[in-house]
C-alpha positions in Angstrom: 84.9 53.4 134.1 87.2 55.8 135.9 86.9 57.4 139.3 85.4 60.9 139.7 88.7 62.6 140.4 90.2 61.3 137.2 87.1 62.2 135.2 87.2 65.8 136.7 90.9 66.1 135.9 90.3 64.9 132.3 87.4 67.3 131.8 89.3 70.2 133.4 92.3 69.5 131.1 90.1 69.2 128.0 88.3 72.5 128.8 91.6 74.3 129.4 93.0 73.0 126.1 89.8 74.0 124.3 89.8 77.4 125.9 93.5 78.0 124.9 92.7 76.9 121.3 89.6 79.1 121.1 91.5 82.1 122.5 94.2 81.5 119.8 91.6 81.3 117.0 89.8 84.4 118.3 93.1 86.4 118.4 93.9 85.2 114.9 90.5 86.3 113.5 90.8 89.7 115.3 94.3 90.3 113.8 93.1 89.3 110.3 90.0 91.6 110.5 92.1 94.5 111.8 94.7 94.0 109.0 92.0 93.9 106.4 90.2 96.9 107.8 93.5 98.9 108.1 94.4 98.1 104.5 90.9 99.1 103.3 91.2 102.4 105.1 94.6 103.0 103.6 93.2 102.3 100.1 90.4 104.9 100.7 92.9 107.4 102.1 95.2 107.0 99.1 92.3 107.3 96.7 91.5 110.7 98.3 95.1 111.8 98.1 95.2 110.8 94.4 92.0 112.9 93.8 93.6 115.8 95.6 96.8 115.5 93.5 94.8 115.4 90.2 92.8 118.5 91.3 96.0 120.4 92.1 97.6 119.4 88.8 94.5 120.5 86.9 94.3 123.8 88.8 97.9 124.5 88.0 97.5 123.7 84.3 94.4 125.9 84.1 96.2 128.8 85.9 99.2 128.5 83.5 96.8 128.4 80.5 95.0 131.5 81.8 98.3 133.3 82.1 99.4 132.3 78.7 96.1 133.5 77.2 96.4 136.8 79.0 99.9 137.3 77.8 99.0 136.4 74.2 96.0 138.8 74.3 98.1 141.7 75.7 101.0 141.1 73.3 98.6 141.0 70.4 97.1 144.3 71.4 100.5 145.8 71.9 101.6 144.6 68.5 98.6 146.1 66.8 99.1 149.4 68.6 102.8 149.3 67.7 102.0 148.7 64.0 99.5 151.6 64.0 101.9 154.0 65.8 105.1 153.0 64.2 107.0 152.8 67.6 108.4 149.3 67.1 111.6 149.6 69.1 110.0 150.7 72.3 107.2 148.3 71.8 109.5 145.3 71.5 110.8 146.0 75.0 107.2 146.2 76.2 106.3 142.9 74.5 109.4 141.1 76.0 108.5 142.4 79.4 104.9 141.1 79.1 106.2 137.7 78.0 108.7 137.7 80.9 106.0 138.4 83.4 104.0 135.5 82.0 107.0 133.2 82.3 107.6 134.4 85.9 104.0 133.8 86.8 104.1 130.3 85.3 107.3 129.5 87.0 105.7 130.4 90.3 102.8 128.1 89.5 105.2 125.3 88.7 107.1 125.9 92.0 103.9 125.9 94.0 102.7 122.7 92.3 106.1 121.0 93.0 105.7 122.0 96.7 102.2 120.7 96.8 103.2 117.4 95.2 105.9 117.0 97.8 103.3 117.6 100.5 101.0 115.0 98.9 103.9 112.5 98.8 104.4 113.1 102.5 100.7 112.5 103.0 101.1 109.1 101.2 104.0 108.2 103.5 101.9 109.3 106.5 99.1 107.1 105.3 101.5 104.1 105.1 102.8 104.8 108.6 99.3 105.1 110.0 98.2 101.9 108.4 101.2 100.0 109.8 100.5 101.4 113.2 96.9 100.2 113.0 98.0 96.8 111.9 100.6 96.6 114.7 97.9 97.6 117.3 96.5 94.1 117.2 99.1 91.4 117.8 99.1 88.1 116.0 98.4 85.1 118.2 101.4 83.2 119.5 101.5 79.5 118.8 104.2 79.2 121.5 102.0 80.9 124.1 99.1 78.6 123.1 101.3 75.6 123.3 102.5 76.6 126.7 98.9 77.0 127.9 98.1 73.6 126.6 101.1 72.1 128.3 100.2 73.9 131.5 96.7 72.4 131.2 98.1 68.9 130.7 100.5 69.3 133.7 97.7 70.7 135.9 95.4 67.8 134.8 98.1 65.3 135.6 98.7 66.8 139.0 94.9 66.7 139.7 94.9 63.1 138.6 97.8 62.1 140.8 96.6 64.3 143.7 99.9 66.2 143.8 
């Protein structure tokens, strides 16, 4: 059996080592949970961005289709009116202008869609940056720091044992 001072030094050292080990494990779990939650949040955010992109793409396609149908309807009416009146030369210019206006409108839709898609891509990059920031907000446990705490506990226990 050992004397009380030695026993207390051994118990203190053991508790310090156990505390350092538990703190290391707790920080490791905290970092892993934070990483998992951050990646899950990014997945949800990217899903929402993808839905937005699909909606924008569909809306642009529908708008272009509506323009094309309107131009076809107008040109059909103009062609019928031209055939009935016999004024084909002047009517050809009118038909070409109608088609040109439709193409200009669709070009505007395409340009707006391209701009929106660039914005959506920037949102994706922002999501990635936010996720990395969330992950970086909780540090990984340091094995070196834990080792130093254990070493400090051993030295402290030795000093207590020797009465230094």
